SELUM-163998 format. One line per 4 residues: number of its first residue (from 1); their letters; for each residue x, y, z of C-alpha. Coordinates in Angstrom, 2 decimals, decimal comma. Layout:
N
NUM> a> X Y Z | ...
This chain:
110
1> gvsa> -7,20 22,45 -22,09 | -6,61 24,47 -18,92 | -9,23 25,06 -16,22 | -11,38 28,12 -16,86
5> wkla> -10,76 29,01 -13,21 | -7,12 29,89 -13,92 | -5,12 32,27 -16,09 | -7,23 35,34 -15,22
9> gwgm> -9,96 34,38 -17,67 | -13,62 35,25 -17,47 | -14,65 31,69 -18,29 | -14,78 30,91 -14,57
13> yatp> -18,06 32,81 -14,35 | -19,66 30,42 -16,84 | -18,06 27,17 -15,69 | -18,84 25,24 -12,50
17> rfgm> -15,82 24,47 -10,34 | -15,77 20,83 -9,33 | -13,57 19,59 -6,54 | -13,88 15,90 -7,34
21> lgme> -11,15 14,10 -9,28 | -10,57 10,40 -9,62 | -7,57 8,40 -10,72 | -6,73 4,78 -11,39
25> vygr> -3,24 3,46 -12,05 | -2,34 0,27 -13,88 | 1,03 -1,38 -14,32 | 2,24 -3,64 -17,08
29> patg> 4,61 -6,33 -15,72 | 7,87 -6,73 -17,62 | 7,34 -10,49 -17,56 | 4,18 -10,16 -19,63
33> ggev> 0,57 -10,88 -18,88 | -2,26 -8,47 -18,24 | -2,22 -5,13 -16,52 | -2,14 -4,94 -12,73
37> hlld> -4,43 -2,43 -10,99 | -2,50 -0,47 -8,35 | -4,83 -0,65 -5,34 | -2,60 -0,05 -2,31
41> pgpa> 0,17 2,44 -3,12 | 2,88 3,24 -0,61 | 3,38 6,65 1,04 | 5,73 8,04 -1,64
45> vrre> 3,30 7,17 -4,44 | 0,37 8,60 -2,47 | 2,26 11,86 -1,90 | 3,12 12,22 -5,59
49> ataf> -0,42 11,23 -6,61 | -1,84 14,01 -4,43 | 0,55 16,56 -5,95 | -0,22 15,37 -9,47
53> lesy> -3,99 15,53 -8,97 | -3,81 19,03 -7,49 | -1,85 20,14 -10,53 | -4,25 18,26 -12,83
57> rwlh> -7,21 20,09 -11,28 | -5,98 23,33 -12,87 | -3,81 22,26 -15,79 | -5,65 19,12 -16,95
61> glap> -3,53 17,42 -19,63 | -0,67 19,89 -19,15 | -0,07 18,75 -15,56 | 3,40 17,23 -15,18
65> rrrf> 3,26 13,50 -14,51 | 6,94 12,54 -14,43 | 7,48 12,63 -10,64 | 4,35 10,58 -10,06
69> vdav> 5,29 8,02 -12,71 | 8,85 7,79 -11,36 | 7,48 7,13 -7,85 | 5,27 4,32 -9,21
73> faeh> 8,22 2,75 -11,06 | 10,40 3,04 -7,92 | 7,75 1,18 -5,93 | 7,23 -1,41 -8,70
77> pdwa> 10,61 -2,06 -10,36 | 9,15 -5,12 -12,13 | 6,75 -3,00 -14,21 | 7,60 -2,13 -17,81
81> gvri> 4,87 0,48 -18,15 | 2,32 2,54 -16,27 | -1,10 3,70 -17,43 | -2,87 6,51 -15,59
85> vvsr> -6,60 7,16 -16,02 | -7,86 10,46 -14,60 | -11,58 11,19 -14,30 | -13,11 14,61 -13,75
89> pamd> -16,60 16,03 -13,99 | -17,18 18,56 -16,76 | -20,18 20,31 -18,21 | -21,12 19,25 -21,72
93> artg> -21,60 22,51 -23,62 | -24,12 20,91 -25,98 | -26,46 19,43 -23,37 | -25,66 21,47 -20,25
97> miem> -25,34 18,18 -18,34 | -22,45 17,20 -16,10 | -20,52 14,18 -17,37 | -17,36 12,39 -16,37
101> rhae> -14,44 12,91 -18,72 | -11,59 10,43 -18,74 | -8,03 11,03 -19,87 | -5,43 8,27 -20,24
105> yahp> -1,68 8,62 -20,11 | 0,66 5,72 -20,89 | 4,28 5,76 -19,78 | 6,81 3,07 -20,71
109> rk> 9,80 2,58 -18,42 | 12,78 4,56 -19,69
């Protein structure tokens, strides 16, 4: 689950390196109702999002999310949970085509 471009592996010579990553963040209000899409995060959340995505670029699902999630909860104290959806391009080994892969991470408030 780690990028082939890290850990001194030879896989990097057979895997394209993509710079594009995408992320969406959703909050679940403690009062109930549907999820809220986080569209305009503050500076602290933006800073932690950048750090998380840079880590995710190399570590994928092993990237630590706690600081980012804590920053989102600090900005939105009325949320009972956070859901992060990360999108990244990857080559499908079966077809040789580039496709978007999505990973979801749900975090309840502690």
